[in-house]
N, C-alpha and C positions, 0 to 999 in steps of 0.2 A: 515431496519433490516428485513430481511423474516423470517415467521416461521420457516425454514429449518435449517436458521442458529443457533437459540435458540436450536434444538434438541440436547442434547448431548448425546455422543455415538459412536461405533462405523460406522465409512462411509467410501466410496472408491470413490476415486475418479473417417420488415425493408426494412430496407425497399429498395428493389432492385439496386433503382435508387442512385448515389451519384455523386455528382456534386463538382467540385473544382471553386475554383475563376478564372476568367477569362484565366489570365497567366497560370492555369495547363489543362491537358487535361481533356475535359468531356468525363466521360464514363459511360457507361451501363451494369451493369453487368447482365449475362444470357441472351445475345442477340448472343447465338451462336457462341462464341469465336470473337465477332465482338467489337469495341469500337468505339465512337466518337472521333474526335479531334477538335480543336478550332473553324473550321471551317465545323462544324455538317455532316464532311463528314467520311464514314466510315474509319477505318483504321488497318489493320491485328494486330494479336494479337503476331506475332513475333518479338523475341526481348523484349516483355514487362515483367516488373515483377511483379508477383501477390505478393499484399500485406495487412494484417491482421492486424486488430486493435483491443486492449483493450481500453477500456476509463473507468475509476474510478472516478467517481463523488461523492467525500469525505465532508466530513462535512467543511470542512476548502479550501481544494486544492481539484483542479479538475487535474487527469492524463493520458496521452495515450501513449501508446507504439506501435510501427508499426514494425511487422517482415516480412520477407519474408518466403515462404515455406520449407524453412531448419531450420526454428526457430532463425534467426540471427536478432538480434535488430537493426534496421536502422533507428530508430526514437524514441526520447522520449521528451515529453513537460511536463510544470507541469503550472497551473495559480490557482490564488484565484477562490474558489467556488463563484460563485454569488447567488444573490437570485434567478434566473432564471437556474434551474441545468439543462435544456435541453441547454439554450445558452451555460452555460460554457461548457458542451461537445463538442457543434460545435465548440465554439472560440479554443479549444484546440486541436482539430483534425485538423482544418486550419492552426494554429499553426505550428502541426508536420509537415503536408505536404508543406507548406512553405520554412521549416528549412532543409529536405530534398533535395529541388530544384529538382525534377524529373518531368519528364513529362509524361514518358513511364511507368505508373503505372497503374493498375488495382487493386482497393481496393476490394477485394472479400468477405468478412464478416467484423462485427464489432461486438464485444461483449462486454457488460456493467458489471458494478460491483460498489460496495459502496453503501452508503446510497441513493444516487440521480440514483440509477443504472435503476430505471423504469422511470425516469423522461425524458433520455436521449431518445428520440424519434427515433434515426436514428438505433439506436442498434437494431438487431436481435435476442438478446436472452441477460436476464439479470440473473447474474450467481452471486450465493451466495458468500460474501466476505470470509468466511473461505475457501472454495474450490479454490479461484484464490490465498490465502495468500500461500495457502501449495503447489499450483502446480507452480506457478512463483518461489517462495523460493526453491523448488525441484529443480527447473532447473538451479539455480544458485549454490545451495548446495543438490548434490544429496543424500547424505547422512545423511540431517540435521535431527535431535532428536527429538528438540523444538524450536518452532518459537514464538518469543514473539513478537507483533505488537503494537507499543503504536499509536491510531490515536488520532484526533483530539478530539473524544468524546467518544471513548472506547478503552479497551487494550483486546487482544486478547492473549489466550496461547494455542499452538497448539500443540498435541503430534503427533510425525510422527513415521512411523515402520521405517527410514531410508532407504526405497526403494520408498520414494514418495508418500504412504501412509497414510491417517488422522488414527488416532487411538482414540484420543478423543480431547476435546477442552472446552474450557469455554470463556467467555467474561463477562465484566462488564459493558455491554450497558445502565444500569439503573442508572448510577452513572458516575458523572466526575473524579473520585480519580483516581489520577495519570495518566491524559490524558493530552492532550496538550491543552485543557483547562484549567486543575490543575495548570498546570506550566505558563500558562500566565494570570492568577489571583496572584499567590503566587510571582513568578520570577517577571514580568513585571508592576505589578503594588504597590506590596509593597516592593520589594528590587528595583526597578528600574533598572533592570538588564536584558537584551536582553536575551532570552532562548537560543539564541548561544552560548553566552556569561557564562550562566549559569554554563557549566562542568571547562571549565578553572579556574574560582573563586573556585568552590568547591574543585579542587584540591590544593588548598592553605590552607584549613582546616585543623587544628590543634587540634580542639577539636568540632567535631559534635555535633550540640543539636540536644535533642528526640524532633521529631513531633510526639507527641501519635495518632492523627488523621488522619487518611486517607481522611476524609472527606473535600472536598474544606471551607465548610465555619468554621469549627471548626479550621483548622490547620491554617486558615488566624485570626482566633484569637489568636492563639500560637505564631504567626509570631511576630505576632501585641505585644505583651508581650515580645519577645524577643528582639526585636528592641527599646523598652522602656529600656528595661535592659541594653543596648547598648552593648548585644552581634555581634561579630563580623559578616557581610554579608556573609562572605565564610563559617563559621561554620552552618550559617543558611542555606546554599545552601544546602552544604553537608547533614544536617539532612533532607531537602526537598528529595533530591534524595535517601537517604537511606528508607526514608518511603515507597516512590514506589517500592523498593525492597522487601521490606517487604511485602508490599500490592500484589505484581505479586506472590511470593512465597506463600500469604495464598490463593490467587485465586486459583493456580493451586493444590497444598494438598489438598483443600477442593473439587476439583473435580477428584481426585486420579491422577492426573498427576505426573509422575516421573521425569521431567526435564531430560530427557534424553539427553547424548549430539551426536554431538553439537548441541550446544544452540546458535540460532540465533536473534538479536534485530533488528524489522524492523520501519518502521515509522520517523516521523519528529524528532524525540528526540535519533534516531540511532547512530545521531555522537557526542553526548553525552560522553565522556572518562569517565568522573567521574561517569555518572550512570553504565555504565560498569563495573569499579571496585567496585559499590554499591551492583549490583546483585551477581559478582564473590563472595566477601563477605558473602553474604546472602545464596547463594545455596552451596557455599562449592565447586562450578564448573568453568570452564573455559566459557566466555560468548566472541561471536563473535559479530562486529557491521557490520550490513550490509553497503557495499560500495555503494551502491545506495538505501538507506533506503526507500523512495517512490516509488520504479517501482515494487516489487513484485506483488501486486494485478492487475495491468495492466497489467503485462506481463503472469500472469495466464490468464487472459479473452484472450489478443491475442493468446495465445498458445492453448487454449480450442477450438477457433473460428478455428485455422488454421486446428488442427486436424478434425472437423466436416467436415469442405469443403473438406478435403484430403481422410476423409472415405467416402463421397458421392461420389468422383473421381472414386474410387476405388483404391486410392495411399496410400501407407506406408509413415507413418513420418521417416523422416531420422533417427531419433532416435530408429526406430523399423527396419527401413530396412534391 
């Protein structure tokens, strides 16, 4: 997390050589409109697609989005983040290029974001997560008012102006409360329930229990006590989700975030329908779950790479043309 991510308040929004695997085109960006084919001979750029990559090297997963110069997503891939962050970035990028199966492409720019953004050596610019989440989510939901991203190690609450601009934000990067790690410990280790199954289980709850602490350690002690008392798993599951909704609400209000609608939840837990219900009941407002919840940050990075490239070429983006 860079210093610029931690500064609250209003804000607005390589290596030139990129080689593919042998079966892909070997191209060299910046050689006067020329690229190299598999035989190392020069090939005209006529009919070639310009692509831009955004790589999100997160604490638990690494994602990449490939877009064309119109901003259309042509590729998205995700892998678990390994101990070597640079290698994770390389692997997910190779996977995306293999998946689209195109030879006649030129990867013009690569931007990175996420916890390991500075570790991905091929990236031409490391962009703060808050900026990328805002850019990517606003591309999908242009009028978004509030973004809640639940990552592996932090929660971000971003207040937007409804036109793609950031008004304010807060994040709990100093504590795992309510994050993917929080759910991994409480759901997986204590309830023996996969995170993906936690939502359906919680919806069966008739009497959610109270998890008074959002601290992972103390919440763990409370859950162990409930299990010893024979409290049903579904009531504990819903109690966990309600405690997270409470945590998110408290974070935002402390930072004077108004939770303007539309409210969109992204991140690994954004498929959890029970979390949506818990947040709606806590906020007293409608909440939407992002359809591709792990994509926004990498999409934002790709869009920013595309914007910078087109600006230097004296060209407008399709959105602004």
